[in-house]
C-alpha positions as YAML, in Angstrom:
chain: A
units: angstrom
residues:
- id: 1
  name: UNK
  ca: [41.99, -18.67, -41.38]
- id: 2
  name: UNK
  ca: [41.35, -22.36, -41.05]
- id: 3
  name: UNK
  ca: [41.33, -24.18, -44.40]
- id: 4
  name: UNK
  ca: [40.17, -27.63, -43.31]
- id: 5
  name: UNK
  ca: [37.17, -28.46, -45.49]
- id: 6
  name: UNK
  ca: [37.20, -32.24, -45.69]
- id: 7
  name: UNK
  ca: [33.60, -33.39, -45.50]
- id: 8
  name: UNK
  ca: [33.67, -36.23, -42.95]
- id: 9
  name: UNK
  ca: [30.47, -37.66, -44.41]
- id: 10
  name: UNK
  ca: [31.76, -37.86, -48.00]
- id: 11
  name: UNK
  ca: [35.51, -38.46, -47.93]
- id: 12
  name: UNK
  ca: [35.59, -42.20, -48.60]
- id: 13
  name: UNK
  ca: [35.68, -43.69, -52.10]
- id: 14
  name: UNK
  ca: [32.18, -44.98, -52.88]
- id: 15
  name: UNK
  ca: [33.44, -48.16, -54.51]
- id: 16
  name: UNK
  ca: [35.36, -48.92, -51.33]
- id: 17
  name: UNK
  ca: [32.59, -48.24, -48.86]
- id: 18
  name: UNK
  ca: [32.85, -49.80, -45.41]
- id: 19
  name: UNK
  ca: [29.80, -51.96, -46.08]
- id: 20
  name: UNK
  ca: [32.03, -54.24, -48.12]
- id: 21
  name: UNK
  ca: [33.88, -54.97, -44.91]
- id: 22
  name: UNK
  ca: [30.94, -55.32, -42.53]
- id: 23
  name: UNK
  ca: [31.92, -58.93, -41.88]
- id: 24
  name: UNK
  ca: [34.73, -57.58, -39.73]
- id: 25
  name: UNK
  ca: [32.21, -56.28, -37.20]
- id: 26
  name: UNK
  ca: [31.83, -59.45, -35.17]
- id: 27
  name: UNK
  ca: [35.52, -59.87, -34.40]
- id: 28
  name: UNK
  ca: [35.93, -56.14, -33.80]
- id: 29
  name: UNK
  ca: [33.06, -56.12, -31.31]
- id: 30
  name: UNK
  ca: [34.71, -58.86, -29.28]
- id: 31
  name: UNK
  ca: [38.00, -56.98, -29.20]
- id: 32
  name: UNK
  ca: [36.21, -53.74, -28.34]
- id: 33
  name: UNK
  ca: [34.75, -55.24, -25.18]
- id: 34
  name: UNK
  ca: [38.26, -55.71, -23.84]
- id: 35
  name: UNK
  ca: [39.86, -52.50, -25.07]
- id: 36
  name: UNK
  ca: [37.05, -50.24, -23.89]
- id: 37
  name: UNK
  ca: [37.25, -51.60, -20.35]
- id: 38
  name: UNK
  ca: [34.10, -53.63, -20.84]
- id: 39
  name: UNK
  ca: [32.15, -50.59, -22.06]
- id: 40
  name: UNK
  ca: [31.08, -52.38, -25.23]
- id: 41
  name: UNK
  ca: [29.04, -54.75, -23.11]
- id: 42
  name: UNK
  ca: [26.79, -51.83, -22.26]
- id: 43
  name: UNK
  ca: [26.04, -51.43, -25.97]
- id: 44
  name: UNK
  ca: [24.39, -54.80, -26.39]
- id: 45
  name: UNK
  ca: [21.67, -54.46, -28.98]
- id: 46
  name: UNK
  ca: [22.99, -51.10, -30.21]
- id: 47
  name: UNK
  ca: [24.03, -50.56, -33.82]
- id: 48
  name: UNK
  ca: [27.20, -48.54, -34.16]
- id: 49
  name: UNK
  ca: [27.67, -46.24, -37.12]
- id: 50
  name: UNK
  ca: [24.60, -44.23, -36.07]
- id: 51
  name: UNK
  ca: [23.53, -42.41, -32.87]
- id: 52
  name: UNK
  ca: [23.64, -44.84, -29.95]
- id: 53
  name: UNK
  ca: [23.98, -45.11, -26.20]
- id: 54
  name: UNK
  ca: [27.44, -44.00, -25.01]
- id: 55
  name: UNK
  ca: [30.32, -46.34, -24.33]
- id: 56
  name: UNK
  ca: [30.78, -44.58, -20.98]
- id: 57
  name: UNK
  ca: [27.82, -42.85, -19.37]
- id: 58
  name: UNK
  ca: [28.03, -39.42, -17.73]
- id: 59
  name: UNK
  ca: [26.73, -41.20, -14.64]
- id: 60
  name: UNK
  ca: [29.44, -43.86, -14.58]
- id: 61
  name: UNK
  ca: [30.47, -44.16, -10.91]
- id: 62
  name: UNK
  ca: [34.18, -44.34, -11.78]
- id: 63
  name: UNK
  ca: [34.35, -40.86, -13.31]
- id: 64
  name: UNK
  ca: [33.27, -37.28, -12.78]
- id: 65
  name: UNK
  ca: [32.07, -35.02, -15.61]
- id: 66
  name: UNK
  ca: [32.36, -31.23, -15.63]
- id: 67
  name: UNK
  ca: [31.37, -28.46, -18.01]
- id: 68
  name: UNK
  ca: [33.99, -25.82, -17.42]
- id: 69
  name: UNK
  ca: [34.91, -22.36, -18.67]
- id: 70
  name: UNK
  ca: [38.46, -21.82, -19.87]
- id: 71
  name: UNK
  ca: [39.86, -18.30, -19.40]
- id: 72
  name: UNK
  ca: [41.07, -16.70, -22.63]
- id: 73
  name: UNK
  ca: [42.26, -13.14, -23.38]
- id: 74
  name: UNK
  ca: [39.14, -12.21, -25.37]
- id: 75
  name: UNK
  ca: [36.45, -14.19, -23.54]
- id: 76
  name: UNK
  ca: [36.05, -17.44, -21.61]
- id: 77
  name: UNK
  ca: [35.18, -20.48, -23.72]
- id: 78
  name: UNK
  ca: [33.28, -23.58, -22.70]
- id: 79
  name: UNK
  ca: [34.80, -27.05, -22.53]
- id: 80
  name: UNK
  ca: [33.68, -30.57, -21.70]
- id: 81
  name: UNK
  ca: [35.83, -32.45, -19.18]
- id: 82
  name: UNK
  ca: [35.91, -35.76, -17.35]
- id: 83
  name: UNK
  ca: [38.34, -37.44, -15.00]
- id: 84
  name: UNK
  ca: [38.60, -40.47, -12.69]
- id: 85
  name: UNK
  ca: [36.96, -40.25, -9.28]
- id: 86
  name: UNK
  ca: [40.32, -41.26, -7.75]
- id: 87
  name: UNK
  ca: [42.20, -38.49, -9.57]
- id: 88
  name: UNK
  ca: [45.48, -37.27, -8.02]
- id: 89
  name: UNK
  ca: [47.85, -34.39, -8.69]
- id: 90
  name: UNK
  ca: [49.98, -36.61, -10.93]
- id: 91
  name: UNK
  ca: [47.12, -38.11, -12.98]
- id: 92
  name: UNK
  ca: [48.04, -37.48, -16.64]
- id: 93
  name: UNK
  ca: [45.75, -35.63, -19.00]
- id: 94
  name: UNK
  ca: [44.63, -35.46, -22.62]
- id: 95
  name: UNK
  ca: [43.29, -32.47, -24.54]
- id: 96
  name: UNK
  ca: [40.85, -33.65, -27.21]
- id: 97
  name: UNK
  ca: [40.56, -31.46, -30.35]
- id: 98
  name: UNK
  ca: [37.06, -31.62, -31.80]
- id: 99
  name: UNK
  ca: [36.09, -32.61, -35.30]
- id: 100
  name: UNK
  ca: [33.90, -30.55, -37.67]
- id: 101
  name: UNK
  ca: [30.72, -31.45, -35.77]
- id: 102
  name: UNK
  ca: [31.94, -29.66, -32.64]
- id: 103
  name: UNK
  ca: [32.02, -31.19, -29.17]
- id: 104
  name: UNK
  ca: [29.27, -33.61, -30.10]
- id: 105
  name: UNK
  ca: [28.13, -36.88, -28.55]
- id: 106
  name: UNK
  ca: [31.04, -38.82, -30.04]
- id: 107
  name: UNK
  ca: [33.68, -36.37, -28.78]
- id: 108
  name: UNK
  ca: [32.06, -36.22, -25.33]
- id: 109
  name: UNK
  ca: [32.02, -40.01, -25.18]
- id: 110
  name: UNK
  ca: [35.71, -40.10, -26.14]
- id: 111
  name: UNK
  ca: [36.47, -37.70, -23.28]
- id: 112
  name: UNK
  ca: [34.63, -39.99, -20.86]
- id: 113
  name: UNK
  ca: [36.30, -43.10, -22.26]
- id: 114
  name: UNK
  ca: [39.68, -41.50, -21.59]
- id: 115
  name: UNK
  ca: [38.59, -40.64, -18.04]
- id: 116
  name: UNK
  ca: [37.55, -44.25, -17.54]
- id: 117
  name: UNK
  ca: [41.07, -45.27, -18.60]
- id: 118
  name: UNK
  ca: [42.66, -43.02, -15.98]
- id: 119
  name: UNK
  ca: [43.13, -39.62, -17.67]
- id: 120
  name: UNK
  ca: [41.95, -36.10, -16.99]
- id: 121
  name: UNK
  ca: [40.43, -35.31, -20.39]
- id: 122
  name: UNK
  ca: [39.03, -32.06, -21.76]
- id: 123
  name: UNK
  ca: [37.60, -30.95, -25.12]
- id: 124
  name: UNK
  ca: [37.53, -27.15, -25.57]
- id: 125
  name: UNK
  ca: [34.60, -25.90, -27.64]
- id: 126
  name: UNK
  ca: [36.36, -24.22, -30.56]
- id: 127
  name: UNK
  ca: [33.05, -22.84, -31.86]
- id: 128
  name: UNK
  ca: [32.28, -21.12, -28.55]
- id: 129
  name: UNK
  ca: [32.78, -17.60, -29.93]
- id: 130
  name: UNK
  ca: [30.22, -18.06, -32.70]
- id: 131
  name: UNK
  ca: [26.49, -17.56, -32.29]
- id: 132
  name: UNK
  ca: [23.73, -20.00, -33.16]
- id: 133
  name: UNK
  ca: [26.01, -23.01, -33.58]
- id: 134
  name: UNK
  ca: [23.83, -26.10, -34.05]
- id: 135
  name: UNK
  ca: [24.36, -29.22, -32.00]
- id: 136
  name: UNK
  ca: [26.45, -31.75, -33.87]
- id: 137
  name: UNK
  ca: [24.74, -34.71, -32.22]
- id: 138
  name: UNK
  ca: [23.56, -37.05, -34.95]
- id: 139
  name: UNK
  ca: [24.01, -34.44, -37.70]
- id: 140
  name: UNK
  ca: [25.38, -35.48, -41.11]
- id: 141
  name: UNK
  ca: [25.03, -32.23, -43.10]
- id: 142
  name: UNK
  ca: [28.58, -30.86, -43.09]
- id: 143
  name: UNK
  ca: [27.52, -27.61, -44.75]
- id: 144
  name: UNK
  ca: [25.88, -26.49, -41.50]
- id: 145
  name: UNK
  ca: [29.32, -26.21, -39.90]
- id: 146
  name: UNK
  ca: [31.32, -24.61, -42.71]
- id: 147
  name: UNK
  ca: [30.65, -21.02, -41.53]
- id: 148
  name: UNK
  ca: [31.89, -21.84, -38.03]
- id: 149
  name: UNK
  ca: [35.00, -23.59, -39.34]
- id: 150
  name: UNK
  ca: [35.69, -20.63, -41.61]
- id: 151
  name: UNK
  ca: [35.49, -18.28, -38.62]
- id: 152
  name: UNK
  ca: [38.29, -20.08, -36.75]
- id: 153
  name: UNK
  ca: [41.68, -18.40, -36.50]
- id: 154
  name: UNK
  ca: [44.68, -20.71, -36.11]
- id: 155
  name: UNK
  ca: [46.49, -18.76, -33.38]
- id: 156
  name: UNK
  ca: [43.30, -18.37, -31.36]
- id: 157
  name: UNK
  ca: [42.45, -22.06, -31.71]
- id: 158
  name: UNK
  ca: [45.96, -23.04, -30.67]
- id: 159
  name: UNK
  ca: [45.56, -20.89, -27.57]
- id: 160
  name: UNK
  ca: [42.26, -22.60, -26.78]
- id: 161
  name: UNK
  ca: [43.95, -26.01, -26.92]
- id: 162
  name: UNK
  ca: [46.80, -24.76, -24.72]
- id: 163
  name: UNK
  ca: [44.19, -23.47, -22.27]
- id: 164
  name: UNK
  ca: [42.87, -27.01, -21.99]
- id: 165
  name: UNK
  ca: [46.33, -28.23, -20.98]
- id: 166
  name: UNK
  ca: [46.63, -25.37, -18.49]
- id: 167
  name: UNK
  ca: [43.27, -26.35, -16.97]
- id: 168
  name: UNK
  ca: [44.51, -29.92, -16.48]
- id: 169
  name: UNK
  ca: [47.61, -28.68, -14.66]
- id: 170
  name: UNK
  ca: [45.82, -25.96, -12.71]
- id: 171
  name: UNK
  ca: [43.36, -28.43, -11.22]
- id: 172
  name: UNK
  ca: [46.42, -30.44, -10.09]
- id: 173
  name: UNK
  ca: [47.95, -27.29, -8.52]
- id: 174
  name: UNK
  ca: [50.78, -27.49, -11.04]
- id: 175
  name: UNK
  ca: [52.39, -24.62, -12.92]
- id: 176
  name: UNK
  ca: [51.98, -24.21, -16.67]
- id: 177
  name: UNK
  ca: [54.18, -26.74, -18.52]
- id: 178
  name: UNK
  ca: [55.06, -28.47, -15.21]
- id: 179
  name: UNK
  ca: [55.54, -32.26, -15.20]
- id: 180
  name: UNK
  ca: [53.89, -34.16, -13.68]
- id: 181
  name: UNK
  ca: [51.17, -34.22, -14.81]
- id: 182
  name: UNK
  ca: [52.08, -35.13, -18.36]
- id: 183
  name: UNK
  ca: [49.54, -34.07, -20.98]
- id: 184
  name: UNK
  ca: [48.86, -35.44, -24.45]
- id: 185
  name: UNK
  ca: [46.91, -33.95, -27.33]
- id: 186
  name: UNK
  ca: [44.50, -35.90, -29.52]
- id: 187
  name: UNK
  ca: [42.45, -34.75, -32.50]
- id: 188
  name: UNK
  ca: [40.03, -35.92, -35.16]
- id: 189
  name: UNK
  ca: [39.74, -34.61, -38.74]
- id: 190
  name: UNK
  ca: [40.16, -30.81, -38.43]
- id: 191
  name: UNK
  ca: [41.09, -31.53, -34.81]
- id: 192
  name: UNK
  ca: [43.83, -33.83, -36.07]
- id: 193
  name: UNK
  ca: [45.38, -30.91, -37.95]
- id: 194
  name: UNK
  ca: [45.09, -28.78, -34.81]
- id: 195
  name: UNK
  ca: [46.77, -31.50, -32.75]
- id: 196
  name: UNK
  ca: [49.64, -31.62, -35.27]
- id: 197
  name: UNK
  ca: [50.15, -27.87, -34.83]
- id: 198
  name: UNK
  ca: [50.19, -28.36, -31.06]
- id: 199
  name: UNK
  ca: [52.85, -31.05, -31.45]
- id: 200
  name: UNK
  ca: [54.99, -28.52, -33.33]
- id: 201
  name: UNK
  ca: [54.30, -25.23, -31.56]
- id: 202
  name: UNK
  ca: [53.21, -25.93, -27.99]
- id: 203
  name: UNK
  ca: [55.52, -27.01, -25.17]
- id: 204
  name: UNK
  ca: [52.52, -28.04, -23.03]
- id: 205
  name: UNK
  ca: [52.29, -31.47, -24.57]
- id: 206
  name: UNK
  ca: [54.21, -34.73, -24.13]
- id: 207
  name: UNK
  ca: [52.80, -36.74, -27.04]
- id: 208
  name: UNK
  ca: [50.24, -36.48, -29.83]
- id: 209
  name: UNK
  ca: [47.63, -38.83, -31.29]
- id: 210
  name: UNK
  ca: [46.37, -37.83, -34.73]
- id: 211
  name: UNK
  ca: [43.23, -39.23, -36.34]
- id: 212
  name: UNK
  ca: [43.09, -38.38, -40.06]
- id: 213
  name: UNK
  ca: [44.53, -34.90, -39.66]
- id: 214
  name: UNK
  ca: [45.59, -33.23, -42.91]
- id: 215
  name: UNK
  ca: [49.11, -33.98, -44.13]
- id: 216
  name: UNK
  ca: [49.58, -31.39, -46.89]
- id: 217
  name: UNK
  ca: [50.25, -27.88, -45.60]
- id: 218
  name: UNK
  ca: [50.22, -24.90, -47.94]
- id: 219
  name: UNK
  ca: [49.81, -26.98, -51.10]
- id: 220
  name: UNK
  ca: [46.93, -27.93, -53.40]
- id: 221
  name: UNK
  ca: [45.54, -31.43, -53.18]
- id: 222
  name: UNK
  ca: [46.57, -32.22, -56.76]
- id: 223
  name: UNK
  ca: [49.84, -33.85, -57.80]
- id: 224
  name: UNK
  ca: [52.60, -35.44, -55.73]
- id: 225
  name: UNK
  ca: [53.23, -34.00, -52.31]
- id: 226
  name: UNK
  ca: [56.18, -31.58, -52.08]
- id: 227
  name: UNK
  ca: [58.97, -31.21, -49.56]
- id: 228
  name: UNK
  ca: [57.62, -27.83, -48.52]
- id: 229
  name: UNK
  ca: [54.20, -29.33, -47.76]
- id: 230
  name: UNK
  ca: [55.90, -31.77, -45.38]
- id: 231
  name: UNK
  ca: [58.44, -29.36, -43.85]
- id: 232
  name: UNK
  ca: [56.45, -29.37, -40.61]
- id: 233
  name: UNK
  ca: [57.53, -32.96, -39.92]
- id: 234
  name: UNK
  ca: [61.04, -31.75, -39.06]
- id: 235
  name: UNK
  ca: [59.61, -29.59, -36.28]
- id: 236
  name: UNK
  ca: [57.41, -32.07, -34.44]
- id: 237
  name: UNK
  ca: [58.77, -32.04, -30.90]
- id: 238
  name: UNK
  ca: [56.91, -34.93, -29.24]
- id: 239
  name: UNK
  ca: [56.23, -38.61, -30.01]
- id: 240
  name: UNK
  ca: [53.41, -38.76, -32.56]
- id: 241
  name: UNK
  ca: [50.91, -41.46, -33.37]
- id: 242
  name: UNK
  ca: [48.87, -41.35, -36.59]
- id: 243
  name: UNK
  ca: [45.69, -43.14, -37.63]
- id: 244
  name: UNK
  ca: [44.60, -42.92, -41.26]
- id: 245
  name: UNK
  ca: [42.38, -44.73, -43.76]
- id: 246
  name: UNK
  ca: [43.65, -45.99, -47.12]
- id: 247
  name: UNK
  ca: [40.23, -45.24, -48.61]
- id: 248
  name: UNK
  ca: [40.27, -41.58, -47.54]
- id: 249
  name: UNK
  ca: [39.79, -39.42, -50.62]
- id: 250
  name: UNK
  ca: [40.70, -36.21, -48.77]
- id: 251
  name: UNK
  ca: [43.98, -37.37, -47.17]
- id: 252
  name: UNK
  ca: [45.82, -39.69, -49.54]
- id: 253
  name: UNK
  ca: [47.56, -42.80, -48.22]
- id: 254
  name: UNK
  ca: [50.67, -42.03, -50.29]
- id: 255
  name: UNK
  ca: [50.90, -38.63, -48.63]
- id: 256
  name: UNK
  ca: [50.63, -40.25, -45.21]
- id: 257
  name: UNK
  ca: [53.44, -42.66, -46.08]
- id: 258
  name: UNK
  ca: [55.68, -39.78, -47.14]
- id: 259
  name: UNK
  ca: [54.87, -37.95, -43.91]
- id: 260
  name: UNK
  ca: [55.71, -40.99, -41.80]
- id: 261
  name: UNK
  ca: [59.09, -41.38, -43.56]
- id: 262
  name: UNK
  ca: [60.08, -37.86, -42.60]
- id: 263
  name: UNK
  ca: [59.19, -37.90, -38.91]
- id: 264
  name: UNK
  ca: [62.26, -37.74, -36.69]
- id: 265
  name: UNK
  ca: [60.45, -38.24, -33.36]
- id: 266
  name: UNK
  ca: [59.27, -41.62, -32.07]
- id: 267
  name: UNK
  ca: [56.16, -42.41, -34.08]
- id: 268
  name: UNK
  ca: [53.54, -45.01, -34.87]
- id: 269
  name: UNK
  ca: [51.65, -44.21, -38.08]
- id: 270
  name: UNK
  ca: [49.17, -46.79, -39.33]
- id: 271
  name: UNK
  ca: [47.03, -46.76, -42.46]
- id: 272
  name: UNK
  ca: [43.96, -48.99, -42.30]
- id: 273
  name: UNK
  ca: [43.25, -50.63, -45.66]
- id: 274
  name: UNK
  ca: [39.56, -51.14, -44.88]
- id: 275
  name: UNK
  ca: [38.88, -47.59, -43.67]
- id: 276
  name: UNK
  ca: [38.20, -44.16, -45.09]
- id: 277
  name: UNK
  ca: [37.93, -40.76, -43.41]
- id: 278
  name: UNK
  ca: [36.37, -40.45, -39.94]
- id: 279
  name: UNK
  ca: [36.46, -44.21, -39.35]
- id: 280
  name: UNK
  ca: [36.58, -43.74, -35.57]
- id: 281
  name: UNK
  ca: [33.26, -41.86, -35.42]
- id: 282
  name: UNK
  ca: [30.94, -44.58, -34.15]
- id: 283
  name: UNK
  ca: [27.86, -42.32, -34.44]
- id: 284
  name: UNK
  ca: [28.03, -41.92, -38.23]
- id: 285
  name: UNK
  ca: [28.12, -44.09, -41.35]
- id: 286
  name: UNK
  ca: [31.86, -43.51, -41.85]
- id: 287
  name: UNK
  ca: [32.55, -45.79, -38.85]
- id: 288
  name: UNK
  ca: [34.69, -48.87, -39.50]
- id: 289
  name: UNK
  ca: [34.68, -51.16, -36.45]
- id: 290
  name: UNK
  ca: [37.94, -53.00, -37.10]
- id: 291
  name: UNK
  ca: [39.94, -49.81, -37.60]
- id: 292
  name: UNK
  ca: [38.23, -47.99, -34.74]
- id: 293
  name: UNK
  ca: [38.86, -50.84, -32.31]
- id: 294
  name: UNK
  ca: [42.50, -51.30, -33.27]
- id: 295
  name: UNK
  ca: [43.26, -47.57, -33.22]
- id: 296
  name: UNK
  ca: [41.72, -47.24, -29.75]
- id: 297
  name: UNK
  ca: [43.86, -50.14, -28.50]
- id: 298
  name: UNK
  ca: [46.95, -48.47, -29.95]
- id: 299
  name: UNK
  ca: [45.91, -45.10, -28.52]
- id: 300
  name: UNK
  ca: [45.65, -46.47, -25.01]
- id: 301
  name: UNK
  ca: [49.05, -48.16, -25.32]
- id: 302
  name: UNK
  ca: [50.55, -44.93, -26.70]
- id: 303
  name: UNK
  ca: [49.22, -42.77, -23.89]
- id: 304
  name: UNK
  ca: [50.24, -45.32, -21.27]
- id: 305
  name: UNK
  ca: [53.79, -45.30, -22.63]
- id: 306
  name: UNK
  ca: [54.25, -41.55, -22.92]
- id: 307
  name: UNK
  ca: [51.92, -40.14, -20.26]
- id: 308
  name: UNK
  ca: [51.74, -42.69, -17.47]
- id: 309
  name: UNK
  ca: [55.41, -43.70, -17.34]
...
């Protein structure tokens, strides 16, 4: 069973809350306008860190949005996808692994932002097999989603993510695992842990981008991290980028540093001093603009290097 129970709304040290760093917002907003392809300009007057208008609209003329069904052995599951209007058979793709709130407004916007940057992006709904799942849009009560997280089975989830990669290649008339198109995997919070597993176990992917995915595997959160808890680093098969917050109380910065030391694949792991957990989520109070902007810039450079070349 899945064991990811980091509460995204309460995993930052209170004495190091992002509000102490709110002065960074002005410079981050300027940078964001460039790195989001001008999308930030559309957010004039909006306050990030709470529900807001999207960076990239579903009606943006440069992209197409689809709600698709992914075939799976037990039942089809839903997924949210977007891609450039000028998509070709070699256009690279990204599978986005949801956070605890499901495929909510922030995840859907991330899918569209990737499409705007030239990728076929898809976010499988990992809660699709459960009944009465609430919408995650604007929700901050993590307890509502614990039962659905508890119901997830690792092998089944991994297959759902692989099905997203297969969908990207199928729509390009390519065989499973065929290159091109290259496909990356990206995940947030529990989705970050899922993306790490994909980077180890799944030959579908060409690179990984991890946002605050758990580092300790099979070990309690107390005490120094052990070699066994980091043994997975020896098995990562693709270039891996990591984005973490020094103020994250659920994923310790020292653990992240030990993880980064052990990686043998090309990697770019950065710990943001001003950020805690879920700093990229611009619809919730955990958002830290400077870290979110810089990590998006690095993400786009990472995907361009390993998926577009």
